[in-house]
N, C-alpha and C positions, 0 to 999 in steps of 0.2 A: 433090260434085256428086250429085244423088241421080237418079236411073233412074224415072223414073214408069212405073209399069203401067197402062195404060187396060184395062178390062173389055174382053175381044174384040179387042184390039190384035194384030197378024198376029205380032210377035216372039213372043205367047204361046201361039200357035197349037199348036207342037211340043208343049209342057207338056202342052197339054192330052190332046194323042194320047196322051203318054208315059202318060197314066193310066189307059190300058187297058191296060198290060202290067204285068207285075212293075219294081219299080223296082229299077236293081243300083244299084253304085259308081259312081254318075255323079252329077254334080249334074244334069245335062238329066233325070235322071227322076226328081226332087226332087218330084214329091208324089204322095201315097198316098190308096188311096181307103179300104182298111178298118183300122181297130185298134180292139179291145175299148175303150169310153172311158164317160162318166160318164152317168148315169140323164140326160133332161129332165125330171125331176117338177118340177111348179111349186115355188118356193121358199116358206119357210113364213116369211123374213124381211121386214120391213116393210121393205126396198129392196133390191128386185132388180135387180143391173145385169149379169144374164147374157145372155151375146148368142144361146147354145142356141135353135135352131129359130126365129131372129127370120130376116124377109124379108131379103136383101142391100140395105143401107143405103147404101154407099158407092160412088162410082164408080174413083176411083183410089187405087191400091195403090204404095206408094212403098219405098224402105230408102231411110236417111238413117244416116252417122257421129255418133257421139254422142260428147260432149264431156268426158264423164266414165265410169271403170267405177263398177260396180254398188256397189264397196264405199266407194265417196266420196260416194254420195248415199244410201248404206242408213240412217242416222241420220235422217233427215226421214221415212223408210218408219213406223221404230219410233215418230216421235213424234206419226203421225197414227194408228197400228194403237191409241197410249197417247193419243186424243181431243186431243193436241197440234197446235197452230197449226204447216201447213205453207207451207212458199214456194208463190209463185205458179205458180212454175215446175213446182211436181210437181201442178196442181189438176186437177180431173175436165176443167175446161174444155178443159186443153192435152191428155189423154190420154183412150185407149178401156181400159177394161177388158178383162180377157182373156173369153174364151167360156167357157174351159175353167173351170167353177167348183171353187172350193176344196171345197167337197165336194159330195156325191151330186147333197143337195136344194137346191145353190144358197149353203147356208150355211159355216161355217167351224168345223162342230161334228161333220162326221162323222168316223167311226170312221177311223184311223189319220190323219186329214191333222193334222199340227204347226204350231204356229204359229212366225211368229218372235219369236224372244225376245229379252226386255225391255233386251239386256245387249248387243244385238247391233250397238249403235254401237263394239264393241270391235271391230274388221273384221280382226284377223289371222289368224285363223280362216278368216273367210270368203274373204280374198283369196287365201288358199294354199289353198283348193277350188273357186276358179275359176280358178287359173291352168292354163293350156294345160300339160299336159308329160306323156311317156310312159309308157304303162303299165311300173310298176317301178323307175320313176326317183321317186329318195326325196330328191334335193338339188337345190332349186330355187333360184336361174335356176341352169345349168351350159350352157357353150356347144355347140351338138351335138345337147341333148336335151330343153330347155326354152325356155319365151318369159319372161322376165322380167317380171313384171306390168306395168310402168312403158314396155313398147314394144306391147305389145296395142292392136291395134284394134278399137274398140266400135262394133255397129251397132243401129239398132236398125228397127222396121218400122211405119209410118205408114199412117193412110185416110185420105185427102182431109184428107193435111196435120196429124192428128192420133195421136201416137206409143201404140203401143200399152204396153199395162201387166199385169204379171201379177193372178193371180186376189189374190195377197199386198198389191196395189199398190205394186210395185215397178216401173221403167219394163224393159220386154221390151230388153236387152242381152245383144248376139250375139257370141261372141270371132272369128267368122268373115263375111267380106264373102259369101263361096258359100254358106252357112248363111242369112245374114239373105233370099238370093235367092230359097231354097228352101222357106223360111217365107213370102215373097210368094210364091212360088207356090201354096202350099197357098190362102192370102186369095183370090187373084183366081180360084184352081179355084170357087169358090163359087159358086154361079148364085143358084138360086130362094132359098133357106133355108141360116142357114150350118148347116153339122154339122161339131162341133169333132172329131168321130170318125176325120172324113176328113184330120184336121192331125196328124199324127205327131209332124213335127218343132216344131211349134208345142206339143203338151203336153207334149215330152220336155223341150223349153226352160224350159217353167215351173214342171215337177218341181225339173228343175235349181236355179231361182233361189231357190223358193219354197223347196222342201223337203230335195233333198238336200246343198247349200250348207250347210246348219247344223244340220241333223240326220244327219251321213255315220255316224256307227256304226249306225243305224236299218238305212240301206239296204249298211253293210257285213254286217253279220247277216243278213239278209235273204238279201243272195248268197252267204254260207258255208251257209246252210241247205241249197242246193242239191246239194252236193256228197256228204253220206253217202249220200243215195237218189237220187243222179245216175244216168240213165238209163241209159246209156253204162255202166255198170257191171252189169248185170241182164240177162245173157245166157239164151236159150234152151239147154236141153240137148240139144246134137245125137243125143245115142239117143232124142229125142223129136219131135223138130223140126228136121232136119237143113237143109230150104232156109233158115228164119227165124233159125239160127243161124249159115248162109251171109253170109247177108244182114249178119246186125249185127256181126259181123267186118270184112265189107268195107267198112262203113261208120263202127267204133268204131278197129277197132286202130290206126290212125295219128293219132288222137285218143290214146289211151292211151300211144303211143312221144313223141311228141312234150310229153303232160304231165310223163312221167317226166322227159327229157333235159331240160326247164326246170324242174321244183318238184323233182327230186332224188329221188323215187320214184314208183314206180310205183302207179297207184292199187287198190285190193281189187278184184276183180269174184266174181260169184256165178253159177250157172248154176242155172235152175229152182228145185228146192223149196228147194234149197241156198241161196238169195237171202233168203228168207222166213225160213229159224232162222238167217242169220247176222245178219241187220238186227234181230232180237229181240232185245231187254235185258231179262232175266231179273229178275222183281223190279224193276220201275220200272213207275209208274204212267203213261209210255207206251211201250207192249211193246216198239213200233218203233222204233227209234232210229237205225237206216243201218245202213249197214257200216262195219267197223273199219279204216278206212284207217292207212296209216303216220302214226306222228304226224310226221314230217320232212315226210310232204306238206302233212297239214293245217295246220301252221304255217306251210310257204310259202309257201300259199294265202292263209291269213290276213296275211301280209308284205305281197304283191301286191296282196290289196284294199284294202290299208290307203294303196298309194302311188298310188292313181289320183283322180284329179280329179274333183271332181261330174259333170263333161258323161260320163266315161268309166265313173262307176257307175253313172249312170242307163241309160247303151246300154247293162251288164252286167247290169241288174236285167230290163232287159226282154228279151234275149236268154233270161237263164235260166228267166225266167218261160213263155216260150213252148218255149222247148225242154224243159226240166225239167232241166234238166243245167248246171251249172256249169263243167264239163272244156267243153264246145261254147261258152261265150260266154267264158274265159279264151282258148280258139285262136282266135276269131276276133280277141279285141283285140289279144292276142302279134304276128301274124302282119300287122296293120299297121305297127310299128313294126320289120321287120327287113328286109331286102335279098335278094328270092325267089330273086336269081342264087346266091347264096350258101347258100341254108338253104331245108330241106324243111317244107312247111307241111301238116297235113291238110286244109285248105280254101281252093285254088285262088281257087276263088269261094262267095260265098256262097252258090248254089244249091246245093253239097258240103255247108253248113252244116245246111242246110233238109230236105235228104236224110238227112244223118245225125239229125234231129230228128225226123224221121216214120217211122224205120226198119218198128217195130211196126202200126203206123197203115198204114200203104201195102201192107204184107204182105196184113189183112186185108181192105185192100180187094180185093188181085188174087185172094184166093180166094172171097171172099164178094159181091163188088161194090160202087159208090158210091154213099151213098144222099145224092141231092140235095139242098140246103139244110142240108147237115151236115158231112157230108166232104171236099167240094166248097168249104167256107166255108171249114174249118180250113188246110185247105190252101193257098189263096190267102193269109188273114189270117199263115198261122205264116210265108209267103216275105217277105209286108207288114212283119213287125214286124221279123224279121231282116236282111232289108234298111234296111230307115229306120233301126233301130240302129247298124246298121256305117256307115252310112253319113253319121251324125251324128258317129259318135265319130270317123270316118276326115279327115272333112271341116275340122275344128279343128286336127287333129295336119301336114292337108298346105297349109292356109289360112298356120298360122305357122310352117313350114316347121321341122315337129320332126321328127326323124329320129335313128338311132342313126347313121348312118354317122357 
């Protein structure tokens, strides 16, 4: 049974009101206003299927259960990409292409955009990456920590009865009914013109299905790049700036303690100019290679990252990119899986993670004032990206009843 979303309906007034505030880890705050998105530069391709910037052309937004998992239909997508015939169920007449373009110019040739492999019909790896599980869990399925792939309920989003698809042509499939509602809320919140940059959940879902599930190593390496240059490891010298050092200690000390307990080694830290000297790799073509963290820490971080499903991997990279910190992303995702009554976490709320990500900038604002159109935008954008990524990953775990209890 599907639930119909009519623009302007009373049941969505609360959702639109929530968009005026920063969303938290609550499905009622499912829609976001700002994320860094793709350019709306006019496509140079002969067939422009993008919806970005178009007037709103639909009235009803629905969610609908899907009768097949993504890995069961990927063969037809590969056939379509190779100019082979596809079934009528996958035709453009019954689906709407995502407004999130595969490339920044509307094409599939932009830097960093990776195509669906030609052998994607071999779905074992694709299925493993899309099966929700706890961070750190390498055994799937296992009772209490993971959901067997055949037990997952998949949901799609429809506009006037037409199912949404991803930029690479897959049917948009979400392993969470709540997440489907959240994506539907983003579509329903579009008013005059469609703004994909106002759709963080839609963006992350498309990234999972078209990119991370097929190329997880790329996203793992990208996430681990933040560890040697982690912003929480570079502290101000207390003899030079006592106030900033005190703020950093308050925001970051618990993160390092938590990561030491979970990863088995304490992250290396540096103060003042010491950080520049420690991060310099002499004789290298890349003079700044980052801090020399213990090998045990680096290996534990690598193993943990390899355990993530594609949904968590995209959420991790979203957090890391905004916070400039692997340890912040690690702490956020790890804190979602455990019993808060038994353990201490550095982030009792996402707001604490936002504070940890913005220590230096907020310190500069307190000293020199806020620049309108700059600092205020960065502050809101950081909050929304971290809240959206955290809620994106947490909702899937909750809807599939995945806990470590």
